[in-house]
C-alpha positions in Angstrom: 0.0 0.0 0.0 1.1 3.6 -0.6 2.9 5.3 2.3 0.6 8.3 2.2 -2.5 6.2 2.7 -1.3 3.9 5.4 -3.3 5.6 8.2 -6.6 5.6 6.4 -6.1 2.1 5.1 -5.3 0.8 8.6 -8.7 2.2 9.6 -10.5 0.8 6.6 -9.0 -2.6 6.7 -9.9 -3.4 10.4 -13.1 -3.5 12.4 -13.0 -3.1 16.2 -14.7 -5.6 18.4 -17.0 -4.4 21.1 -14.8 -6.0 23.8 -11.1 -6.0 23.9 -9.5 -9.4 24.4 -6.4 -9.5 26.5 -6.1 -5.7 26.1 -5.4 -6.1 22.4 -7.3 -4.6 19.4 -9.7 -7.3 18.3 -10.1 -7.8 14.5 -13.0 -10.1 13.4 -12.3 -12.5 10.5 -14.5 -10.5 8.2 -12.1 -7.6 8.4 -10.0 -8.9 5.4 -12.8 -8.0 3.0 -14.9 -11.1 3.3 -18.6 -10.5 3.1 -21.1 -12.5 5.1 -22.2 -15.5 3.0 -25.7 -14.8 1.8 -27.7 -16.8 -0.7 -28.6 -14.8 -3.8 -32.3 -13.8 -4.1 -33.6 -15.4 -7.3 -37.2 -14.2 -6.7 -36.9 -11.3 -9.2 -36.4 -13.8 -11.9 -40.0 -14.8 -11.7 -41.3 -12.0 -13.9 -38.6 -12.5 -16.5 -39.5 -16.3 -16.6 -43.2 -15.5 -16.9 -42.6 -13.3 -19.9 -40.3 -15.9 -21.4 -43.0 -18.7 -21.0 -45.5 -16.5 -22.8 -43.2 -15.8 -25.7 -42.1 -19.5 -25.9 -45.7 -20.5 -26.4 -45.8 -18.5 -29.6 -42.5 -19.9 -31.1 -42.2 -22.6 -33.7 -40.0 -25.6 -33.0 -37.3 -24.3 -35.4 -37.3 -20.9 -33.6 -37.0 -22.7 -30.3 -34.1 -24.9 -31.4 -32.3 -21.8 -32.9 -32.7 -20.0 -29.6 -30.6 -22.7 -28.0 -27.7 -22.3 -30.4 -24.5 -20.3 -29.6 -21.7 -19.6 -32.2 -18.2 -18.1 -32.4 -18.2 -15.3 -35.0 -14.6 -15.9 -35.9 -15.3 -19.5 -36.8 -18.1 -18.8 -39.3 -15.7 -18.8 -42.3 -14.2 -16.1 -44.5 -17.5 -14.3 -45.0 -18.6 -14.2 -41.4 -21.3 -11.7 -41.9 -23.1 -13.6 -44.7 -23.0 -16.8 -42.6 -24.4 -14.9 -39.6 -27.2 -13.3 -41.6 -28.2 -16.6 -43.1 -28.3 -18.2 -39.6 -30.6 -15.4 -38.4 -32.9 -15.9 -41.4 -33.0 -19.6 -40.9 -33.8 -19.3 -37.1 -30.5 -21.0 -36.1 -29.0 -18.6 -33.6 -29.7 -17.4 -30.1 -26.3 -16.1 -28.9 -22.9 -15.2 -30.3 -19.4 -14.7 -29.0 -16.3 -13.0 -30.4 -18.0 -9.7 -31.3 -15.6 -7.2 -30.1 -17.0 -3.7 -30.4 -20.2 -1.7 -29.7 -20.4 -0.9 -33.5 -20.3 -4.6 -34.4 -22.8 -5.7 -31.7 -25.2 -3.0 -32.8 -25.0 -4.1 -36.4 -25.6 -7.7 -35.5 -28.5 -6.8 -33.1 -30.1 -4.6 -35.7 -30.1 -7.4 -38.3 -31.4 -9.9 -35.7 -34.3 -7.6 -34.7 -35.3 -6.8 -38.3 -35.4 -10.5 -39.3 -36.7 -12.1 -36.1 -40.5 -12.9 -36.5 -41.1 -12.4 -32.8 -38.5 -9.7 -32.2 -36.1 -11.9 -30.2 -32.8 -10.2 -29.6 -29.3 -11.7 -29.7 -27.2 -12.2 -26.6 -23.5 -11.6 -26.8 -21.2 -13.9 -24.8 -17.4 -13.7 -24.2 -14.4 -15.1 -22.3 -13.7 -12.1 -20.0 -11.5 -14.3 -17.9 -9.2 -11.7 -16.4 -10.5 -8.4 -17.6 -11.2 -6.8 -21.0 -9.1 -3.7 -21.8 -8.0 -2.8 -18.3 -6.8 -6.4 -17.8 -6.6 -7.9 -14.4 -3.9 -10.3 -13.3 -4.5 -13.8 -14.5 -6.8 -15.9 -12.4 -4.2 -17.7 -10.4 -2.7 -14.3 -9.5 -6.1 -12.9 -8.5 -6.4 -15.7 -6.0 -2.9 -14.9 -4.6 -4.4 -11.6 -3.2 -6.6 -13.5 -0.8 -8.9 -10.4 -0.7 -12.6 -10.9 -1.5 -13.3 -7.2 -1.5 -10.5 -6.2 -3.9 -11.4 -9.0 -6.2 -15.0 -8.0 -6.4 -14.2 -4.4 -7.1 -11.7 -5.3 -9.8 -14.1 -7.7 -11.5 -16.7 -4.9 -11.6 -14.2 -3.2 -13.9 -14.3 -6.2 -16.2 -18.1 -6.0 -16.2 -18.3 -2.3 -17.0 -15.9 -2.5 -19.9 -17.5 -5.7 -21.3 -21.0 -4.2 -21.0 -19.8 -1.1 -22.8 -19.0 -3.0 -26.0 -22.2 -5.0 -26.0 -21.3 -8.2 -24.0 -24.0 -9.5 -21.6 -22.4 -12.8 -20.4 -18.9 -14.0 -19.6 -17.5 -17.5 -19.3 -15.9 -16.9 -15.9 -14.9 -17.6 -13.2 -13.0 -20.8 -13.9 -13.6 -22.8 -10.7 -11.7 -26.0 -11.4 -9.4 -27.1 -8.6 -6.1 -28.6 -9.6 -2.9 -29.8 -7.9 -1.0 -30.4 -11.2 1.0 -27.4 -12.5 1.8 -29.3 -15.7 -1.8 -28.6 -16.8 -1.8 -25.7 -19.3 -5.0 -24.1 -17.9 -3.9 -24.1 -14.2 -3.2 -20.4 -14.6 -6.9 -19.9 -15.2 -7.9 -21.5 -11.9 -7.8 -20.1 -8.3 -5.3 -22.7 -7.2 -5.2 -26.0 -5.4 -7.6 -25.4 -2.5 -11.4 -25.7 -2.8 -12.1 -23.3 0.1 -10.0 -20.5 -1.3 -11.3 -21.2 -4.8 -14.8 -21.0 -3.5 -14.2 -17.6 -1.8 -12.5 -16.2 -4.9 -15.1 -17.5 -7.3 -18.0 -16.1 -5.3 -16.2 -12.7 -5.1 -15.8 -12.7 -8.9 -19.4 -13.5 -9.5 -20.5 -10.6 -7.3 -18.1 -8.4 -9.2 -19.5 -9.4 -12.6 -23.2 -9.4 -11.6 -23.5 -7.2 -8.6 -25.1 -8.3 -5.4 -28.7 -8.0 -6.5 -30.7 -8.4 -9.7 -31.2 -4.7 -9.6 -27.5 -4.2 -9.9 -27.2 -6.8 -12.6 -29.7 -4.9 -14.8 -28.1 -1.4 -14.4 -26.2 -1.6 -17.7 -22.8 -1.9 -16.0 -22.9 -5.6 -15.0 -23.0 -8.8 -16.9 -24.0 -12.4 -16.3 -21.3 -14.7 -14.8 -21.0 -18.2 -16.2 -18.7 -20.3 -14.0 -16.8 -23.2 -15.7 -16.2 -26.1 -16.1 -18.9 -28.0 -14.2 -17.5 -30.3 -13.0 -14.1 -32.2 -12.6 -12.5 -30.8 -15.8 -9.2 -30.4 -13.9 -9.0 -34.1 -13.0 -6.7 -35.1 -15.8 -4.0 -37.7 -16.5 -0.6 -36.1 -16.4 -2.0 -32.6 -16.8 -3.1 -33.3 -20.4 -6.3 -31.7 -21.6 -9.2 -34.0 -22.3 -7.4 -37.0 -20.8 -10.1 -37.9 -18.2 -9.0 -39.3 -14.9 -11.8 -41.0 -12.9 -12.4 -39.7 -9.4 -14.6 -40.9 -6.6 -17.9 -39.3 -5.5 -16.1 -38.4 -2.3 -13.5 -36.4 -4.3 -16.3 -34.8 -6.2 -18.0 -33.6 -3.0 -14.8 -32.6 -1.1 -12.8 -31.0 -3.9 -14.6 -30.2 -7.1 -18.1 -29.1 -6.1 -17.5 -26.6 -3.3 -16.3 -23.7 -5.6 -19.3 -24.1 -7.9 -21.7 -24.2 -5.0 -20.2 -20.9 -3.8 -20.8 -19.3 -7.2 -24.4 -20.5 -7.2 -24.9 -19.0 -3.7 -23.4 -15.8 -5.0 -26.0 -15.6 -7.7 -24.4 -17.0 -10.9 -27.1 -17.0 -13.6 -25.3 -19.3 -16.0 -23.0 -22.3 -15.8 -20.8 -24.1 -18.3 -20.5 -27.9 -18.2 -17.2 -29.7 -18.6 -15.7 -31.9 -21.3 -14.9 -34.5 -18.7 -16.8 -37.5 -17.4 -17.9 -38.3 -13.8 -18.2 -41.9 -12.9 -17.9 -42.8 -16.6 -20.8 -40.5 -17.7 -19.8 -37.4 -19.8 -20.8 -34.3 -17.8 -23.1 -33.1 -20.6 -25.2 -36.3 -20.3 -25.0 -36.5 -16.5 -28.4 -35.7 -15.1 -27.3 -36.3 -11.6 -24.8 -33.5 -11.8 -26.7 -31.1 -14.1 -30.2 -31.5 -12.7 -30.3 -33.4 -9.4 -27.4 -31.5 -7.8 -27.1 -28.2 -9.6 -30.8 -27.4 -9.9 -32.4 -29.8 -7.3 -30.1 -29.5 -4.3 -28.5 -26.1 -5.0 -31.5 -24.3 -6.4 -29.7 -23.0 -9.5 -32.2 -21.3 -11.8 -29.9 -20.1 -14.6 -28.9 -21.3 -18.0 -26.5 -24.3 -18.5 -24.2 -23.9 -21.5 -22.1 -26.6 -23.1 -18.4 -26.1 -23.6 -17.0 -26.0 -27.1 -18.8 -28.7 -29.2 -19.1 -30.8 -26.1 -22.1 -32.7 -27.4 -20.5 -33.8 -30.6 -17.2 -34.5 -28.9 -19.1 -37.3 -27.1 -19.6 -39.0 -30.4 -15.9 -38.9 -31.1 -15.3 -40.4 -27.6 -17.7 -43.2 -28.3 -20.1 -42.1 -25.6 -22.9 -41.2 -28.1 -24.0 -43.0 -31.3 -24.7 -39.9 -33.4 -25.8 -36.3 -33.3 -29.5 -37.2 -32.6 -28.4 -39.3 -29.6 -26.1 -36.5 -28.3 -28.8 -33.8 -28.6 -31.4 -36.0 -26.9 -29.3 -37.0 -24.0 -27.8 -33.5 -23.5 -31.2 -31.9 -23.4 -32.7 -34.5 -21.1 -29.7 -34.2 -18.7 -30.3 -30.5 -18.3 -28.2 -28.7 -21.0 -29.9 -25.5 -22.2 -27.6 -24.1 -24.8 -25.3 -25.8 -27.4 -22.0 -24.1 -28.1 -20.9 -24.5 -31.7 -21.8 -28.2 -32.4 -25.2 -27.5 -34.0 -26.5 -30.6 -32.3 -29.6 -28.9 -30.9 -30.8 -28.0 -34.4 -32.0 -31.6 -34.7 -34.4 -31.1 -31.8 -37.4 -30.2 -34.0 -37.0 -33.5 -35.9 -36.6 -35.5 -32.7 -39.8 -33.9 -31.3 -41.8 -34.7 -34.4 -40.5 -38.3 -34.3 -41.6 -38.6 -30.6 -38.0 -39.1 -29.4 -37.8 -35.8 -27.4 -40.5 -34.2 -25.3 -41.3 -30.7 -26.5 -41.8 -29.7 -22.9 -38.1 -30.3 -22.2 -37.2 -28.0 -25.2 -39.5 -25.4 -23.8 -37.8 -25.5 -20.4 -34.4 -24.7 -22.0 -35.9 -22.0 -24.2 -37.5 -20.3 -21.3 -34.2 -20.2 -19.4 -32.5 -18.6 -22.4 -35.2 -16.0 -23.0 -35.5 -15.2 -19.3 -31.9 -14.0 -19.2 -32.6 -11.7 -22.2 -35.7 -10.3 -20.5 -33.7 -9.9 -17.3 -30.9 -8.0 -19.0 -33.5 -5.6 -20.6 -32.8 -6.7 -24.2 -36.4 -7.0 -25.1 -37.1 -3.5 -23.8 -34.1 -2.0 -25.4 -32.0 -4.3 -27.7 -29.4 -1.7 -28.1 -28.8 -0.7 -24.5 -25.4 -2.4 -24.6 -24.4 -1.1 -28.1 -23.4 2.5 -27.4 -20.3 3.5 -29.2 -20.0 6.8 -27.3 -20.3 4.9 -24.0 -17.7 2.4 -25.2 -15.1 5.2 -25.7 -15.7 6.6 -22.3 -15.9 3.3 -20.4 -12.6 1.7 -21.4 -9.3 2.1 -19.4 -10.7 4.9 -17.3 -8.8 6.3 -14.3 -11.4 4.7 -12.0 -10.9 1.3 -13.7 -7.1 1.5 -13.5 -7.2 2.4 -9.8 -9.5 -0.5 -8.9 -7.4 -3.0 -10.9 -4.2 -1.6 -9.5 -5.4 -2.1 -6.0 -5.9 -5.9 -6.7 -2.7 -6.2 -8.7 -0.6 -4.9 -5.8 -1.9 -7.6 -3.6 -1.4 -10.3 -6.1 2.4 -10.0 -6.2 4.1 -12.6 -4.1 7.5 -12.0 -2.5 9.2 -15.4 -2.4 12.7 -14.4 -1.3 14.4 -11.3 0.1 17.8 -11.3 1.7 17.4 -7.6 2.7 18.1 -6.1 -0.8 14.5 -5.0 -1.2 13.1 -2.4 -1.3 15.5 -0.6 -3.6 16.5 3.0 -3.2 15.4 5.2 -6.1 18.3 7.6 -5.4 20.9 4.9 -6.2 21.7 3.4 -9.6 19.8 0.2 -10.5 20.1 -1.9 -13.5 17.2 -3.4 -15.5 17.5 -6.2 -18.0 15.8 -9.4 -19.3 13.4 -10.5 -22.0 10.3 -8.9 -20.5 11.4 -5.5 -19.3 9.4 -3.6 -21.9 6.8 -6.2 -23.0 3.1 -5.4 -22.7 2.0 -8.9 -23.9 3.6 -10.6 -20.9 1.7 -8.2 -18.6 -1.7 -8.8 -20.3 -1.1 -12.6 -20.4 -1.5 -12.5 -24.2 -5.2 -11.9 -23.8 -5.3 -10.2 -27.2 -4.2 -13.3 -29.0 -6.7 -15.5 -27.2 -9.7 -13.2 -27.7 -9.0 -11.3 -30.9 -7.1 -13.7 -33.1 -8.9 -13.6 -36.5 -11.5 -11.1 -35.3 -11.8 -7.6 -36.8 -12.6 -4.9 -34.3 -13.2 -1.2 -34.3 -11.5 -0.8 -31.0 -8.2 1.1 -31.2 -6.3 -1.3 -29.0 -3.1 0.7 -29.5 -4.8 3.5 -27.6 -6.6 1.5 -25.0 -3.8 -0.9 -24.1 -0.9 1.5 -23.9 0.2 0.7 -20.4 3.3 1.1 -18.3 5.7 -1.8 -18.8 8.3 -2.6 -16.0 10.8 -0.4 -17.8 8.4 2.5 -18.2 7.2 2.3 -14.6 10.7 2.1 -13.2 11.9 5.0 -15.3 9.3 7.2 -13.7 10.8 6.4 -10.3 14.5 6.1 -10.9 14.9 8.4 -13.9 18.5 8.8 -14.9 19.5 6.3 -12.1 17.9 3.4 -14.1 20.4 1.6 -16.3 18.4 -0.5 -18.7 20.5 -2.7 -21.0 19.9 -6.0 -22.7 22.2 -8.8 -21.9 24.4 -9.5 -25.0 25.5 -13.1 -24.8 27.6 -12.8 -28.0 29.5 -9.8 -26.5 30.0 -11.7 -23.2 31.2 -14.8 -25.2 33.8 -12.7 -27.0 35.2 -11.6 -23.7 34.3 -8.0 -24.3 32.8 -7.7 -20.8 29.8 -5.6 -22.0 26.3 -6.4 -22.8 24.6 -5.9 -19.4 23.7 -3.1 -17.0 26.7 -1.5 -15.2 24.9 -1.0 -11.9 25.8 -3.4 -9.0 22.1 -4.2 -8.4 20.1 -5.5 -11.3 16.4 -6.2 -11.7 15.9 -9.1 -14.0 12.6 -9.6 -15.8 12.5 -13.3 -16.3 9.8 -15.8 -17.0 7.6 -18.1 -19.0 6.5 -17.0 -22.5 2.7 -16.7 -22.8 2.4 -19.3 -25.5 3.7 -21.9 -23.0 0.3 -21.8 -21.2 -3.3 -22.2 -22.0 -5.7 -24.9 -23.3 -3.9 -27.8 -25.0 -0.6 -26.4 -23.7 0.2 -28.9 -21.0 4.0 -29.4 -20.3 5.9 -32.4 -19.1 8.9 -30.3 -18.2 7.7 -27.1 -16.4 11.0 -25.3 -16.7 12.0 -22.0 -18.3 13.6 -21.8 -21.7 17.4 -22.1 -21.5 17.9 -18.5 -22.8 16.0 -17.1 -19.8 18.2 -19.0 -17.3 21.3 -17.9 -19.2 20.5 -14.3 -18.5 20.3 -15.1 -14.8 23.6 -17.0 -14.8 25.4 -14.3 -16.7 24.4 -11.7 -14.1 25.5 -14.0 -11.3 28.9 -14.6 -13.0 29.4 -10.9 -13.2 28.9 -10.5 -9.5 25.6 -8.6 -9.6 23.1 -8.5 -6.9 19.9 -9.8 -8.6 16.3 -9.1 -8.0 14.3 -11.5 -10.2 10.8 -10.5 -11.2 9.2 -13.7 -12.4 6.4 -13.8 -15.0 4.4 -17.0 -15.3 1.2 -18.6 -16.3 1.7 -21.6 -14.0 3.8 -22.6 -11.0 7.1 -23.9 -12.6 10.5 -25.2 -11.5 12.3 -22.1 -10.2 15.0 -23.6 -8.0 17.8 -21.9 -9.9 16.1 -18.5 -9.9 15.6 -18.7 -6.1 19.2 -19.9 -5.5 21.0 -17.4 -7.7 18.8 -14.4 -6.9 19.0 -12.1 -3.9 15.2 -11.4 -4.1 12.4 -13.0 -6.1 9.0 -11.5 -6.8 6.4 -13.7 -8.5 4.3 -11.5 -10.7 2.5 -14.1 -12.8 1.0 -12.3 -15.8 -0.1 -9.3 -13.7 -2.3 -7.4 -16.2 -2.6 -3.8 -17.4 -1.4 -2.3 -14.1 1.4 -4.9 -13.5 4.3 -2.7 -14.6 3.3 0.0 -12.1 2.5 -2.4 -9.3 5.9 -4.1 -9.8 7.8 -0.8 -9.7 5.9 0.3 -6.6 6.9 -2.9 -4.8 10.5 -2.7 -6.0 11.0 0.8 -4.6 8.9 0.3 -1.4 5.9 2.4 -2.2 4.0 -0.8 -1.7 4.7 -3.5 0.8 4.0 -6.9 -0.9 1.4 -9.1 0.8 0.4 -11.7 -1.7 0.3 -15.4 -0.7 0.6 -18.4 -2.9 -2.7 -20.1 -3.9 -0.7 -22.9 -5.4 2.4 -24.7 -4.3 5.7 -24.2 -6.2 7.2 -27.6 -6.9 10.8 -28.4 -6.3 10.8 -31.0 -9.1 8.2 -32.1 -11.7 8.6 -35.6 -10.2 6.7 -34.5 -7.1 3.5 -33.7 -9.0 0.8 -33.9 -7.9 1.2 -33.0 -4.3 -1.0 -31.1 -1.9 -0.9 -29.8 1.6 -4.4 -31.4 2.1 -3.4 -34.9 1.1 -5.2 -37.8 2.8 -3.6 -39.1 5.9 -1.2 -42.0 5.7 0.5 -44.3 8.2 4.0 -43.6 6.8 5.1 -40.5 5.0 7.3 -41.9 2.3 10.0 -39.7 0.7 11.5 -39.9 -2.7 15.0 -41.3 -2.8 16.4 -38.6 -5.1 14.4 -35.4 -4.5 12.7 -33.8 -1.5 9.0 -34.6 -0.8 8.1 -31.1 0.1 7.5 -28.3 -2.5 10.0 -25.4 -2.9 7.3 -23.1 -1.6 4.1 -24.3 0.2 0.5 -23.2 -0.3 -0.2 -19.9 1.5 3.4 -18.8 1.5 4.4 -15.2 0.9 6.9 -12.7 2.5 6.6 -9.0 3.4 9.0 -6.1 3.9 8.1 -6.4 7.6 7.8 -9.4 9.9 4.8 -10.7 11.8 4.8 -12.6 15.1 1.9 -14.9 16.0 0.9 -15.6 19.5 -0.7 -18.9 20.5 -4.3 -19.2 19.3 -7.0 -19.6 21.9 -10.6 -20.7 21.8 -13.5 -19.5 23.9 -13.7 -23.0 25.5 -12.1 -26.4 25.1 -15.1 -28.6 24.6 -18.2 -28.0 22.4 -21.5 -29.6 21.6 -22.0 -30.4 18.0 -23.8 -27.4 16.4 -22.1 -24.8 18.6 -19.9 -22.2 17.0 -16.2 -22.0 17.9 -14.5 -18.7 18.4 -10.7 -18.6 17.8 -8.5 -15.7 18.8 -4.9 -15.2 17.8 -2.6 -12.1 18.5 -0.6 -11.0 15.6 2.2 -8.4 16.0 4.1 -6.4 13.5 7.7 -6.8 14.7 9.3 -5.0 11.7 9.8 -1.3 10.7 7.0 -0.8 8.1 3.3 -1.2 8.1 1.9 -4.2 6.3 -1.0 -6.4 5.4 -0.9 -9.9 6.8 -3.2 -12.7 5.5 -4.0 -14.8 8.6 -4.8 -18.4 7.7 -6.8 -20.9 9.7 -6.5 -24.7 9.1 -8.3 -27.6 10.7 -7.1 -31.1 11.3 -9.6 -33.8 12.3 -7.4 -36.0 14.5 -9.5 -39.2 14.2 -12.5 -39.8 11.9 -14.7 -42.6 10.7 -13.2 -42.1 7.2 -9.7 -41.4 6.1 -9.1 -37.7 7.0 -6.9 -35.2 5.3 -3.7 -33.8 6.9 -5.3 -30.4 7.3 -7.6 -28.1 5.4 -8.0 -24.3 5.0 -11.2 -23.3 6.7 -10.9 -19.5 7.1 -8.7 -16.6 6.4 -8.7 -12.8 6.8 -6.3 -10.0 6.2 -5.3 -7.4 8.7 -3.3 -4.1 8.4 -0.8 -3.6 11.3 1.5 -0.7 12.0 5.1 -1.2 13.1 5.1 -2.4 16.8 1.4 -2.8 16.8 -0.4 -5.9 17.9 -3.9 -7.0 17.0 -6.0 -10.0 18.0 -7.7 -11.6 15.0 -11.0 -13.4 15.8 -12.5 -16.2 13.7 -16.0 -17.6 14.3 -16.3 -21.1 12.9 -19.5 -23.0 12.3 -20.1 -26.7 11.6 -18.7 -26.4 8.1 -15.2 -26.0 9.5 -15.3 -29.4 11.2 -17.7 -31.4 9.1 -16.7 -34.3 6.8 -18.5 -36.7 4.5 -19.0 -39.9 6.4 -19.1 -43.4 5.0 -22.6 -42.7 3.7 -21.5 -39.4 2.2 -23.5 -37.4 4.7 -22.0 -34.1 5.7 -21.7 -34.4 9.5 -19.5 -33.3 12.4 -18.2 -36.3 14.3 -17.4 -36.2 18.0 -13.7 -36.1 18.7 -10.6 -33.9 18.9 -9.7 -31.3 16.3 -6.5 -29.3 15.9 -6.9 -25.7 14.8 -3.8 -24.1 13.2 -3.5 -20.3 12.7 -0.5 -18.8 11.0 1.1 -17.3 7.8 0.9 -20.4 5.6 -0.1 -24.1 5.4 2.9 -25.3 7.2 2.3 -23.5 10.5 2.4 -25.5 13.7 0.9 -22.7 15.8 -2.1 -24.6 17.2 -4.8 -25.2 19.7 -6.9 -28.3 20.3 -10.6 -28.6 20.9 -13.1 -31.4 21.2 -16.7 -32.0 20.2 -18.7 -34.0 22.7 -20.5 -37.3 21.9 -24.1 -36.8 21.2 -26.2 -38.4 23.9 -29.3 -40.2 22.6 
């Protein structure tokens, strides 16, 4: 945080308890930005659904089938516009993605309204995964902030900018939980822990949609569509589409909780996964899509397939043909077919008596209800305002909200005292990514705009401070920015690198190393990147490595050879500024890892929450522990934890448990500390895990100040799924750990009493 705002932030980030505990300031667990978990009120959907049912009753079968179809504009061929207009005239389209400007969305909407018999508007979808123009850090970096409030505020920026160009629905957040950094899409997740992923996912949904349906319909919010429901991240060797079967217990304990949290936060859409659960492809799995999602959780939104998921099932041998895929998908609970055109056969299947038209109507009503809800029937062009688009993108407000999150997403992994750097002294800057905007934005332009024409002047809107630009503003003439010239060094000329004794090295993983279908067996940096580091070390430089990455990768050598290491991930549009602020001490880093950093690829997968075993076996050739554990992150100050205490030692099942822990800033600067609480069930009727994250909060503490953080835990913190998969609290002893990361041994024990019958 900036020095000039420390006092006001200290007040804003903490809430005083009514009663002091042990004479310390008492900070409730909600002080870190968490909002009380409240289920979203779906009741205002009733009117939209009533209007949708009336309209559906007047539609032909072909119009109904077309309403359930979604296409990608860039994949319509060379003459996209002609293909689109033909689809509209043939009643074959209800939604479109990859339409990138207000001018284009208005053009498409005008044609749709002119040629739709019943005046049914088009809905525009998009992958706004980590921002639009004012890009956020990638998702795994977002989770490293451990700050619900900052995440919600930053995602509201994504919503405002997307709405301004005509988008009404985004395929985010990605709530898959993974413990395998080889997977190319792990950077799009919120890390390895289901509880943290649930908190982050819910915060992102609130940012996209607002907290009420009134906010959702204000023209500055969009519908959230969490993905991929469910188990998509359970893959063999981190390879996309290579399904790995998992138990129903693993489904309940690991994969479902983040999605349940997004439903409770109000998500009005959901995307199903490519993968299978207990052998049944998710798009055909009625137990998942209808019984659990809608029946148990009360989800009332629209379920969308992933890319050609229905016809992929034919390729997998799980469906005989397109008729079979369409029938089974619809009957399982799928509402909209992305790309595959399978649902266009529904009219034929209804007429043949193979599909019930009532099932088609249910899906159509869900699709139309969202359009009514977003006001598209009342004003089809409310999201197609070119003037608003120009004013809404990359505003100072947007940059400030994204910057606040970006600062907290940076993780300080090592510091031997070299940081922060003095701006009055000479500092070198070198490396592949010193002046690269693409690495900051996570190559989002390639992913979203490849092959798509757009009227947005991206050169204007995406002009952002790179690391070089941001450091130049602070160091001025004291910044010595020089590329390392390996040929010069090889010739013994001695040049080719900054002359300053201390050098900031921008090192990392190219963006094309990550993403879908980009799993890696060897998660290491290119040799050229490491050679830059080695050259600096041979020259006797003091090295501060700023690491860019789309996944956790093997960074042993970076850590060993560097004096300080900042993990920036792909930090987004404000990343250059945030990095420079941390380097010079304007901001005290406070990010914590949401994913372990492996020591060796041979360790993968590992997790701090592994199931208990009778002997902890170690590898013969490498350590068993990761290089950095889940929850780890340093600061420019130090924090000292006192022993946690509970309000009593023994509880009846159903009683809340209050945990208090004093935290003192023993350093010289103020800082934010993410206080983490883990629970270990000592003995259970089923195999328990080593420990699990159950709560966290952040607290701002001035130098020399001590505060007592208070957590209030309900049954969910201690419950498990028993042998019958019932979620219960069993009597017995529990250990509660409170500290700075998942390895803390700072603990207190409690017991739940046996229930007397």
